[in-house]
C-alpha positions as CSV (number, residue, x, y, z in Angstrom):
1,R,26.5,18.1,1.8
2,E,23.4,19.4,0.0
3,R,21.3,16.5,1.3
4,E,22.5,17.3,4.8
5,R,21.4,20.9,4.5
6,E,18.0,19.8,3.2
7,R,17.7,17.4,6.1
8,E,18.4,20.1,8.7
9,K,16.0,22.5,7.0
10,L,13.2,19.9,7.3
11,L,13.9,19.3,11.0
12,Y,13.4,22.9,11.8
13,L,10.3,23.3,9.6
14,I,7.1,22.8,11.6
15,V,4.3,21.7,9.3
16,S,0.7,22.5,10.4
17,L,-2.1,20.6,8.8
18,P,-5.9,20.4,9.5
19,P,-7.3,17.7,11.8
20,Q,-7.9,14.4,10.1
21,S,-11.6,14.4,10.9
22,R,-13.1,12.2,8.1
23,V,-11.5,8.7,8.0
24,A,-12.4,5.8,5.7
25,L,-11.4,2.2,6.5
26,C,-11.8,-0.1,3.5
27,G,-11.7,-3.9,3.1
28,G,-12.5,-6.4,0.5
29,T,-11.0,-4.4,-2.4
30,H,-9.8,-7.9,-3.3
31,G,-12.8,-10.2,-2.5
32,N,-10.7,-13.1,-1.2
33,E,-8.6,-11.1,1.3
34,M,-10.7,-11.7,4.3
35,S,-8.9,-10.1,7.2
36,G,-9.9,-6.6,6.0
37,V,-13.4,-7.7,5.3
38,Y,-13.9,-9.1,8.8
39,L,-12.4,-5.9,10.4
40,V,-14.6,-3.6,8.4
41,R,-17.7,-5.6,9.3
42,E,-16.7,-5.5,13.0
43,L,-16.4,-1.7,12.8
44,Q,-19.5,-1.0,10.8
45,K,-21.4,-0.3,14.0
46,L,-19.2,2.6,14.8
47,E,-19.9,6.1,13.4
48,K,-17.1,7.8,15.1
49,V,-13.7,6.9,16.4
50,G,-12.8,9.5,19.0
51,S,-13.2,12.9,17.3
52,A,-13.1,11.5,13.8
53,T,-16.1,10.4,11.7
54,L,-15.5,6.8,10.5
55,T,-16.7,5.5,7.1
56,T,-16.4,1.8,6.7
57,V,-16.5,0.3,3.2
58,I,-16.7,-3.2,1.7
59,S,-15.1,-2.1,-1.5
60,N,-15.9,-5.0,-3.8
61,P,-19.1,-6.7,-2.4
62,R,-19.7,-8.8,-5.5
63,A,-16.2,-10.3,-5.3
64,V,-16.4,-10.8,-1.5
65,Q,-19.7,-12.7,-1.9
66,M,-18.0,-15.0,-4.5
67,C,-14.7,-15.1,-2.4
68,K,-12.8,-14.1,-5.6
69,R,-10.1,-11.5,-6.0
70,Y,-12.3,-9.7,-8.6
71,T,-15.1,-10.5,-11.0
72,D,-14.1,-8.7,-14.2
73,V,-10.9,-6.8,-13.6
74,D,-8.6,-5.9,-10.6
75,L,-10.5,-3.2,-8.7
76,N,-7.2,-2.0,-7.1
77,R,-5.9,-1.0,-10.6
78,C,-9.0,1.1,-11.4
79,F,-8.4,4.4,-9.6
80,T,-6.3,6.3,-12.1
81,D,-7.8,9.6,-13.4
82,A,-8.2,8.1,-16.8
83,I,-10.3,5.2,-15.6
84,L,-12.3,7.2,-13.1
85,S,-13.3,9.7,-15.8
86,S,-14.0,7.0,-18.5
87,P,-17.6,6.8,-19.9
88,V,-19.7,4.0,-18.6
89,T,-21.4,1.7,-21.2
90,D,-23.1,-1.7,-21.2
91,A,-19.6,-3.2,-21.7
92,T,-17.9,-1.5,-18.8
93,P,-16.5,-4.0,-16.3
94,Y,-18.2,-4.2,-12.9
95,E,-15.0,-3.1,-11.1
96,V,-14.7,0.1,-13.2
97,R,-18.2,1.0,-12.3
98,R,-17.5,0.3,-8.7
99,A,-14.4,2.4,-8.7
100,Q,-16.4,5.3,-10.0
101,E,-19.0,4.8,-7.2
102,L,-16.2,4.7,-4.6
103,N,-14.7,7.9,-6.1
104,T,-18.0,9.6,-5.5
105,L,-18.2,8.2,-1.9
106,L,-14.6,8.8,-0.8
107,G,-13.4,11.5,-3.2
108,P,-13.6,12.9,-5.7
109,K,-10.0,12.1,-6.0
110,G,-7.8,15.2,-5.7
111,S,-10.6,17.4,-4.5
112,A,-11.1,19.5,-1.4
113,G,-14.2,17.3,-0.5
114,A,-12.2,14.1,-0.5
115,M,-11.8,12.0,2.7
116,D,-9.0,13.3,4.9
117,L,-7.6,9.8,5.3
118,V,-8.3,6.5,3.4
119,C,-6.8,3.2,4.7
120,D,-7.2,0.1,2.6
121,L,-6.6,-3.3,4.1
122,H,-5.0,-6.2,2.2
123,N,-3.6,-9.6,2.8
124,T,-0.7,-11.2,0.8
125,T,0.6,-14.7,0.3
126,A,4.1,-13.3,0.3
127,N,6.2,-13.1,3.5
128,M,5.8,-9.4,3.8
129,G,5.1,-9.0,7.5
130,L,3.4,-5.7,8.1
131,S,3.9,-3.2,5.3
132,L,2.4,0.2,4.5
133,I,2.2,1.3,0.8
134,S,1.8,4.9,-0.3
135,Y,2.6,7.2,-3.2
136,S,4.5,10.3,-1.9
137,A,7.7,10.8,-0.1
138,Q,6.3,14.1,1.1
139,D,3.0,13.1,2.6
140,W,3.9,14.0,6.1
141,V,0.7,12.7,7.6
142,I,1.3,9.2,6.3
143,L,5.0,9.2,7.1
144,H,4.2,10.3,10.7
145,I,1.7,7.5,10.9
146,Y,4.3,5.1,9.7
147,R,6.8,6.4,12.2
148,Q,4.3,6.1,15.1
149,I,3.6,2.5,14.1
150,Q,7.4,1.8,14.1
151,I,7.5,3.2,17.7
152,T,4.5,1.5,19.1
153,S,3.8,-1.7,17.1
154,A,5.3,-4.7,15.4
155,P,8.2,-4.3,12.9
156,V,6.8,-2.5,9.8
157,R,8.1,-1.4,6.4
158,F,7.1,1.4,4.1
159,I,6.8,0.8,0.3
160,L,7.0,4.0,-1.7
161,L,5.5,3.8,-5.3
162,D,6.3,7.5,-6.1
163,L,3.7,8.0,-8.8
164,P,1.9,11.3,-9.7
165,L,-1.7,11.4,-8.2
166,A,-3.3,11.1,-11.7
167,D,-1.5,7.7,-12.2
168,A,-2.0,6.4,-8.7
169,Y,-4.1,3.3,-9.3
170,S,-5.2,2.0,-5.8
171,Q,-8.2,2.9,-3.7
172,D,-6.3,4.7,-1.0
173,S,-5.3,7.4,-3.5
174,L,-8.9,8.7,-3.4
175,G,-8.3,10.5,0.0
176,K,-6.3,13.6,0.7
177,H,-4.0,11.2,2.5
178,G,-4.0,7.5,2.0
179,F,-2.2,4.2,2.4
180,S,-2.7,0.5,2.0
181,I,-1.8,-2.0,4.6
182,E,-0.4,-5.4,3.5
183,V,-0.1,-8.2,6.0
184,G,1.4,-11.6,5.1
185,P,1.7,-14.4,4.7
186,Q,-2.0,-14.8,5.1
187,P,-2.5,-14.2,8.8
188,H,-5.3,-15.9,10.7
189,G,-5.8,-12.9,13.0
190,V,-7.3,-9.5,12.3
191,V,-5.4,-6.4,11.6
192,R,-5.6,-4.1,14.7
193,A,-8.1,-1.3,14.2
194,D,-5.9,1.2,16.1
195,I,-3.0,0.9,13.7
196,F,-3.5,4.5,12.7
197,N,-5.8,5.7,15.5
198,I,-3.0,6.5,18.0
199,M,-1.4,9.0,15.7
200,K,-4.7,10.4,14.4
201,E,-6.1,11.0,17.9
202,C,-2.9,12.6,19.2
203,F,-2.6,14.8,16.1
204,N,-6.2,15.9,16.3
205,S,-5.9,16.8,20.0
206,G,-3.1,19.3,19.1
207,S,-0.1,17.3,20.0
208,A,3.1,18.1,18.1
209,F,5.1,15.3,16.6
210,E,8.8,15.6,16.4
211,G,10.6,15.5,13.1
212,G,13.3,13.0,12.4
213,E,14.3,10.1,10.2
214,V,12.2,7.2,9.2
215,D,14.0,4.1,7.9
216,D,13.0,0.8,6.2
217,V,11.5,2.8,3.3
218,Y,11.6,0.9,0.0
219,T,11.1,2.7,-3.3
220,F,9.9,0.6,-6.2
221,V,12.5,0.1,-9.0
222,K,11.2,-2.7,-11.3
223,S,9.3,-6.0,-11.5
224,I,10.8,-9.3,-12.4
225,D,8.9,-12.0,-14.3
226,Y,9.3,-15.8,-14.1
227,P,11.3,-17.5,-16.9
228,R,8.9,-18.5,-19.6
229,D,8.7,-20.8,-22.6
230,P,9.1,-18.5,-25.6
231,E,6.5,-20.5,-27.6
232,T,3.8,-21.2,-25.0
233,N,4.5,-18.4,-22.5
234,Q,4.2,-21.0,-19.7
235,I,6.3,-20.5,-16.6
236,T,9.4,-22.7,-16.6
237,A,10.8,-22.1,-13.1
238,A,9.9,-21.6,-9.5
239,I,11.3,-19.1,-7.0
240,H,14.6,-20.4,-5.8
241,P,14.5,-21.8,-2.2
242,Q,17.1,-19.3,-1.1
243,L,14.9,-16.4,-2.1
244,Q,11.5,-17.9,-1.1
245,D,10.0,-16.2,2.0
246,R,12.9,-13.7,2.2
247,D,11.0,-10.5,1.2
248,F,13.1,-7.4,1.8
249,C,16.4,-9.3,2.0
250,L,19.4,-8.1,0.0
251,L,19.6,-9.5,-3.5
252,H,23.2,-9.3,-4.7
253,P,24.4,-9.8,-8.3
254,G,24.9,-13.5,-8.8
255,D,22.4,-14.5,-6.1
256,P,19.9,-17.3,-7.2
257,M,16.4,-16.1,-8.2
258,F,14.8,-19.0,-9.9
259,L,15.2,-22.8,-10.0
260,M,14.3,-24.1,-13.5
261,F,12.1,-27.1,-13.7
262,S,14.9,-28.7,-15.6
263,G,17.3,-28.1,-12.7
264,E,19.3,-25.0,-13.8
265,I,19.7,-22.0,-11.5
266,V,18.8,-18.5,-12.8
267,K,20.9,-15.8,-11.0
268,Y,20.3,-12.1,-10.6
269,E,22.3,-10.3,-13.3
270,G,21.7,-6.7,-12.1
271,V,24.5,-4.5,-11.1
272,E,22.8,-2.9,-8.1
273,V,22.0,-4.6,-4.8
274,L,18.3,-4.3,-4.4
275,H,15.5,-5.7,-2.1
276,P,12.8,-8.1,-3.4
277,Y,9.3,-8.0,-2.1
278,F,5.9,-9.5,-2.9
279,V,8.0,-12.6,-3.6
280,N,5.8,-15.4,-5.2
281,E,2.6,-13.5,-4.5
282,C,-0.1,-15.8,-6.0
283,A,-2.2,-13.0,-7.3
284,Y,0.7,-11.7,-9.4
285,Y,1.1,-14.8,-11.6
286,E,-1.6,-13.3,-14.0
287,K,0.3,-10.0,-14.0
288,S,3.6,-11.7,-15.1
289,I,5.3,-10.7,-11.8
290,A,7.5,-13.0,-9.8
291,F,8.5,-10.2,-7.4
292,H,9.2,-6.5,-7.3
293,L,12.6,-5.0,-6.6
294,A,13.1,-1.9,-4.5
295,R,15.9,0.4,-3.3
296,K,16.1,1.0,0.4
297,M,16.3,4.5,1.7
298,T,15.9,6.7,4.8
299,L,13.6,9.8,4.7
300,T,13.7,12.9,6.9
301,I,10.3,14.2,8.0
302,P,9.5,17.6,9.6
303,P,7.7,18.2,12.9
304,L,4.0,18.0,12.5
305,R,1.1,19.6,14.5
306,V,-2.6,20.3,14.1
307,K,-3.5,23.7,12.5
308,R,-5.5,25.8,14.9
309,D,-8.2,28.3,13.9
């Protein structure tokens, strides 16, 4: 009953926010994820998109040139407050230096001078389809963008990491509002440039967006590692065929997760039905992650309109 009262309160609350007039589109945060790189290069000739000033960024040019995910450390884990404020020495990894440069360009993170909207483009080898990733269940701008994409575009899901801004580790956290786009498995096409422009332009023109519910929201619960040899730490199993390529499916207690190289099946022993995603993402092997588990939820968002002077 309390949740229903909160829902009704949000639906009658009209949120007014400033126009999103400074937008950054970033690609190549991981140097081997090329769809975002190609899109950013294509849009570099544009200085404005409608009424918004567009900044295009190749985030990790050294890794892009080498076609590697990163050169020293994962750039997309370098945007916490602690790393951004760390002193630079001769031993500082390239990506940490680059993160601080990007914070100067797109932020500073958490400041009034930060970009209004930062969108970071990624590919994944997992069967994720089109997914948006962000940090707050109360960023009404991002949730309205997500809702607009649901209405006008292909099937899409929203992954909620729900971390405080100081601990938010990815590049999109540099903006006042930000999200990452993940598309997989490894598409050959290019992510459409207007994936957020429809909502942005309508919002900036003064259109009001109705409140309501957004579904297919997945909030991170925990990560699952592969079974490993206790002595060598080597992986001893693969993702089970019944789970492979089934990102966001229901994982029930007793469902198969891994097929051991010796033939045994490792089953899910949790008590809660959850949803796996980033299943068998190749870049996560080094992070000891076979997949993440999430809880599915529905969010209520208030009506939204541009703030007038």
